[in-house]
N, C-alpha and C positions, 0 to 999 in steps of 0.2 A: 503493500501499500503503499502510496506517494504521501510526503508529509507538505505541510508550510511553517517555514521558521517565524518563529515570533522574533521582532524585532522592533520593539518601542519603548519608550521610556518607562511602561509600568513593569517591564520585565527587566530593570538594569539592576544588577547583581546579582540575578539569579541564572542557574546553571542555563546552557543552552537546552531548548526545548522544541519542537517543532509539534503543534496540532495535529492530530489525525485528519484527513482528507474527509469533508464531509462527501458519500456517494449517495444516490440515490439508489435504491435498490430496485425501484420499478421502473425509472427511465436510464439509470446509467448515468445521467449526468452527475458531474463532480464539481464542488468548489471548494477553494483553499483558502483559508482563514488570512484575511489579509488586514492589520494593525490600522484602523482609519478612528481618529480624532471625535467623528461625529456619532460613532455608533457605541453603545456597549452591550453589555451582554443583559437580555431581558430572562429571566424565568417564565416559563409559561407552565399551567398544569392541565395537563393532556387527559381526554376521558378514556378512563383504562380501555386499554387494547386498541387505541387509536394513533399511540405515539409513534411508529413506526411510519404509519401512512402519513401522517401531519408532519412529520419531517423529510419523506418525499417530496412533498408536496412542495414545501418551502425551499427545497434546494434545488427542486425544479427552477424555484424562480430565479435560482441563482444567491439567494441567502444564505449563509453560515449557518450552521447549527450544531449546535453536540446534543448526542443523545447519549447519557451515560446508562451504564446497564450493569449490574451486580448479581451475583448468584444467588439463590435460594434454593431450600427443599420444599416440593410441593408432593402430594400423594396422588399418587395414580387411582382415579376414581375404580377403573376395570381392575385392575392388579392389588391393588391397595399398599404397594411399594412407593417409597420416598423416591424421587426423582430430582436432580439439579437443572435446575433453567435459569437461562439469564432475563433478566427483567429491568425494564425501566427502572431508575432511581428514583421512586415516590411519583412515579408518572411525570417526571417533568421533563422541558425541553428547555435547553438553553438557545437562544436565538440572538446571533450578534447582530444588532441593526440598529435604525434611528427610531425615534420616540413614533414616527409616522409608518413606517415601514411595520411597525410591530402591533399598531393597532391596526391596521388592513388584518392580519393574519386573527387577529381576537375580534373585530367586530364586523371587517366589509369583505368577508371572504365564505367560502362555502367550508373553510375549515374553524370558523367562528362557530360552527355548530360543538365541536369537540374540545374546544380551545378556551382559555379565560387564563388572566394574568396572575400570578401568584406573589400576592400583595406582602409589602414590608410593614409588619405590626409594630416593629422599632420607629418609626417615621408618620408624621401627620403632616398633609398638604394646607396650605391656608385654609381650606374647606372643612379641615378636620377630618379628612378621611387619609386614609393609608395607602399612599402610593405604591406601584407596582416596584417588584423586587427588581434590582439591578445590580450585577455584580463586574469588578474591574478585572481588568485582563490577568492582573497580579494575583487577586484571590482565586482568578477560574485556572491559572496554570497548575498548581498541586492537585485540585481538583481532576483537571483532566489526565496528567500525569499518572495518578493511582487508578483511577476508573477506566482508564486505556488499557490499562495492564490486562483486565477480564481476567483477574488471578483468582481462584474459586476461595481464595482464605481472606481474601478482603470482604469486609462486614459493613451493613448498614444498621447504624444504631440510633437509637433515640438518645438526642443530646443529654436528655436528663438522666439519663443513665450512664453518663461518662463521669468519672472520679477522676479529673485531671488532677495530673502529680503536682504541676506549677504551670505560671503564665508563660515561662520561657518556651520559646519557638525552637524548634530542632530540625534537622537535615539528616535522613538516613545516608550512611558515605559506604553500606556496601550490602551485595545480596540484589534480590528482583525489584526491591523499592529502592534501589539508589537514588537520589536526588527529591524523592520526594520529602516536603517540609509541611509540620505541622506541631502538635504539641501532644508530650506524651501522657495518656491515658489507661487505667486501669478499667480494661472490659474483656469478660469472658473470662476472669483470674488470671489476665496476662497484661504486660504491659506493651501497647500497640500506640501507634502515630497515629491522631486523629487529625482529617483533613475535614476542616467544617466552615460551612457558607455561612454568615451571620445573615439569621433572618430564617433561614431554615430547620424544620423539625428536627429533619434525620439529619447524621453526619457518615462518614465514610474514614474506615481504620485499617490499617496495615492488617499483616499478620503479625505474630510475638516478634518484637526486634530485641535484641541484646541492647545493653547499653552503652556497649564497647561499639556498637556500630553507628550511634549518635555521635551527632557534634552540633554545638547550640550556633544558631544561626545570630549573627550579631548584627544590629540595626544600622546600616551606614549613616542615616540620618542624625540619629542619636552620639556619634562620635564630634567629639572636640579636638 
């Protein structure tokens, strides 16, 4: 799969990384991530079972999207046995677009039947309403880096169930999760690195990470 390299001010100080190419499974149309100051990552909630179809349509329009998927155990109704399958993370779709472009998909297209904004409950606008949740490229990078692996040990976890060990940001320095940045938390009786997008109810964790595979991330802006 071809990738599109990130090269913008939001990625300064981070390890080189490439967002996966967005490709429609229906049309074969591909879209590469291209940083643009007029665009941000909008978080859209998609009706169950429709995330891939909506993503394919938006990609077909030439708009970059990211559909994160995580492994979950489901029980086969016929056999009663558990199976592992990939499901869209929180049934969300991340769309890199302008406000006007995103509004079209939510209100003025056939996709609007299945699509709504995921609202930011930490903020209120001038009318006292919660605005749509948006995410910076800097905050999207570790989330994409981790979920793009589609590693079976990556977990979706309720943020409230994460017992963070400190507020320090760390970076994984070795292994399949090398380069992932986040905070260390105790999850499923193991120390894992948690990647959390503020405003979401769930977060993503790595598998168990030994402490000697971690380094503290130094905030360049805090240096004097």
